C-alpha positions as CSV (number, residue, x, y, z in Angstrom):
1,X,90.9,114.0,76.1
2,X,91.4,115.6,79.5
3,X,92.4,119.2,80.0
4,X,93.5,120.4,83.4
5,X,93.5,124.1,84.3
6,X,94.9,125.8,87.3
7,X,92.2,128.2,88.7
8,X,92.5,131.5,90.6
9,X,89.3,133.5,90.3
10,X,86.5,133.5,92.9
11,X,84.1,132.3,90.3
12,X,86.3,129.3,89.5
13,X,86.9,128.6,93.2
14,X,83.2,128.4,93.7
15,X,82.9,126.0,90.8
16,X,85.7,124.0,92.4
17,X,83.8,123.8,95.7
18,X,80.5,122.9,94.0
19,X,81.8,120.1,91.8
20,X,81.1,117.3,94.3
21,X,77.5,118.4,94.5
22,X,77.1,116.9,91.0
23,X,79.5,114.0,91.5
24,X,77.6,112.8,94.6
25,X,74.2,114.1,93.7
26,X,71.4,112.2,95.5
27,X,74.0,110.1,97.3
28,X,72.6,109.1,100.7
29,X,76.0,109.0,102.5
30,X,77.8,112.0,101.2
31,X,77.6,115.1,103.4
32,X,77.9,118.4,101.5
33,X,80.1,121.2,102.9
34,X,78.9,124.6,103.7
35,X,79.7,126.3,100.4
36,X,80.6,129.7,101.9
37,X,82.9,128.2,104.5
38,X,84.6,126.0,101.9
39,X,85.2,129.0,99.6
40,X,86.5,131.0,102.5
41,X,89.0,128.2,103.4
42,X,90.8,129.1,100.1
43,X,90.9,132.8,100.9
44,X,94.3,133.8,102.0
45,X,92.9,136.8,103.8
46,X,90.5,134.7,105.9
47,X,92.4,131.4,106.5
48,X,95.4,131.8,108.7
49,X,96.8,128.5,107.5
50,X,98.2,130.4,104.5
51,X,100.7,132.0,106.8
52,X,102.6,128.7,106.5
53,X,101.1,127.1,103.4
54,X,100.3,127.5,99.7
55,X,97.6,125.9,97.7
56,X,97.1,125.4,94.0
57,X,93.7,124.4,92.7
58,X,93.0,122.5,89.5
59,X,89.9,121.5,87.6
60,X,89.8,118.8,84.9
61,X,87.6,119.2,81.8
62,X,86.6,116.7,79.1
63,X,86.4,117.5,75.4
64,X,82.9,118.9,75.9
65,X,84.3,121.4,78.4
66,X,82.5,119.7,81.2
67,X,84.1,119.5,84.6
68,X,85.1,115.9,85.4
69,X,87.5,116.3,88.4
70,X,89.3,118.5,90.8
71,X,92.3,118.5,93.1
72,X,94.3,120.8,95.3
73,X,98.1,120.7,95.5
74,X,99.3,122.0,98.9
75,X,102.7,122.9,100.2
76,X,102.8,123.1,104.0
77,X,106.0,124.8,105.0
78,X,106.0,123.0,108.4
79,X,106.4,119.8,106.4
80,X,109.5,121.1,104.7
81,X,111.3,121.7,108.0
82,X,111.8,118.0,108.3
83,X,114.0,116.0,105.9
84,X,111.4,113.2,106.4
85,X,108.5,115.2,105.1
86,X,109.7,116.8,101.9
87,X,106.3,116.2,100.4
88,X,103.6,118.0,98.5
89,X,100.1,117.3,99.7
90,X,97.0,116.8,97.6
91,X,93.4,117.1,98.7
92,X,89.9,117.9,97.6
93,X,90.4,114.9,95.3
94,X,87.1,114.2,93.5
95,X,86.8,112.7,90.0
96,X,84.5,110.8,87.7
97,X,85.2,107.1,87.2
98,X,87.9,107.6,84.6
99,X,91.5,106.9,85.6
100,X,92.8,109.2,82.9
101,X,91.2,112.1,84.8
102,X,92.9,111.1,88.0
103,X,96.2,110.6,86.2
104,X,96.0,114.1,84.6
105,X,95.1,115.8,87.9
106,X,97.8,114.1,89.9
107,X,100.4,114.8,87.2
108,X,99.8,118.5,87.9
109,X,100.4,117.8,91.6
110,X,103.6,116.0,90.7
111,X,104.8,118.8,88.5
112,X,104.2,121.3,91.2
113,X,106.1,119.1,93.6
114,X,109.1,118.9,91.2
115,X,108.9,122.7,90.8
116,X,109.5,123.0,94.6
117,X,112.1,120.2,94.5
118,X,110.0,117.9,96.7
119,X,110.4,114.2,96.9
120,X,106.9,112.7,97.0
121,X,103.3,113.5,97.2
122,X,100.8,112.3,99.8
123,X,97.1,112.5,100.1
124,X,94.3,113.0,100.2
125,X,95.2,115.6,102.9
126,X,94.1,119.1,103.9
127,X,96.3,122.1,104.4
128,X,97.6,120.9,107.8
129,X,97.4,117.8,110.0
130,X,94.2,119.3,111.6
131,X,92.2,119.1,108.4
132,X,90.4,116.3,106.6
133,X,92.5,113.3,105.6
134,X,92.3,110.0,103.8
135,X,90.7,108.3,100.8
136,X,87.9,106.0,101.9
137,X,88.7,102.3,101.7
138,X,85.7,100.8,103.5
139,X,82.4,101.9,105.1
140,X,81.0,103.4,101.9
141,X,77.5,102.7,103.3
142,X,77.8,105.1,106.2
143,X,77.5,108.8,106.4
144,X,80.8,110.7,106.2
145,X,82.0,112.6,109.2
146,X,83.7,116.0,109.6
147,X,87.3,114.6,109.7
148,X,87.3,112.6,106.5
149,X,86.3,112.9,102.9
150,X,83.7,110.7,101.4
151,X,84.7,108.9,98.2
152,X,83.4,106.3,95.7
153,X,85.3,103.0,95.8
154,X,86.9,103.8,92.5
155,X,88.9,106.7,94.0
156,X,91.0,104.4,96.0
157,X,91.3,102.0,93.0
158,X,92.6,104.7,90.8
159,X,95.3,105.6,93.3
160,X,96.4,102.0,93.6
161,X,96.6,101.5,89.8
162,X,98.7,104.7,89.5
163,X,101.3,103.3,91.9
164,X,100.3,105.0,95.2
165,X,101.0,102.9,98.3
166,X,99.5,103.1,101.8
167,X,101.3,105.7,104.0
168,X,99.0,105.9,107.0
169,X,95.7,104.2,108.0
170,X,92.8,105.8,109.9
171,X,89.9,104.1,111.5
172,X,86.6,105.8,112.4
173,X,84.6,104.3,115.2
174,X,81.4,104.9,117.1
175,X,80.5,105.5,120.7
176,X,77.4,104.4,122.5
177,X,74.9,107.1,123.6
178,X,72.3,105.1,125.4
179,X,73.0,106.8,128.7
180,X,73.0,110.3,127.4
181,X,70.3,112.7,128.6
182,X,68.4,113.3,125.3
183,X,66.2,116.1,126.6
184,X,68.5,119.0,125.6
185,X,69.0,117.5,122.1
186,X,65.2,117.0,121.7
187,X,64.6,120.7,122.6
188,X,67.3,121.9,120.3
189,X,66.0,119.7,117.5
190,X,62.5,121.0,117.9
191,X,63.7,124.6,117.8
192,X,65.7,124.0,114.7
193,X,62.9,122.1,113.0
194,X,60.5,124.9,113.7
195,X,62.7,127.6,112.2
196,X,64.8,125.9,109.4
197,X,64.3,123.6,106.5
198,X,66.3,120.6,107.6
199,X,66.9,117.0,106.6
200,X,67.2,114.4,109.4
201,X,69.3,111.3,109.2
202,X,69.4,108.5,111.7
203,X,72.5,108.0,113.9
204,X,73.8,104.4,113.5
205,X,76.8,102.5,114.8
206,X,79.4,102.1,112.2
207,X,83.1,101.6,111.4
208,X,84.9,103.0,108.4
209,X,88.5,103.0,107.2
210,X,90.5,105.5,105.2
211,X,94.1,105.9,104.2
212,X,96.5,108.5,102.9
213,X,98.6,107.3,100.0
214,X,102.1,108.2,98.8
215,X,103.7,108.3,95.4
216,X,107.2,109.7,94.5
217,X,107.3,112.6,92.1
């Protein structure tokens, strides 16, 4: 049995932000967010995006009261100014490999969309078009970057099985750095290494793909 709760308190928002740390624990390619910055992004007093947007956060629990998923339902008022974008966004989509958890969370998004008389939901997306976007569809063996979320392969499989179709495609590419002067980076790295506990990962050439998906509410 899956129970989904809308959350509001700072304590619950921190729990929402920290859930992926357990879902992707010890995963070599997931890049964790800065917790304080992520929490602040949901603070209406600190994030100016809330001048034109609303967000509703949900956590999913199993029958042992363990957190098994999360999602944010987002209404961007700029979207609603166009008849072509009468949509509710969903983002921060992370779940265990149980399609019923995904179904329960996205049902909450759909219900919120119907409450606002919106036509469809699209995601994963952030608050605005300047935020992270897409569910990963390939390149699972490469480190996530700052503009896309990392997902397990089953995230996309869940969306497909639930009737979501591809709305937009995104491709991440690499650029060559052989001719870059490395001295400044070496000096900076040495300074950081001497003052902070850090983990270093190699920079490799890669290509990854991600998509946003649409489903009518």
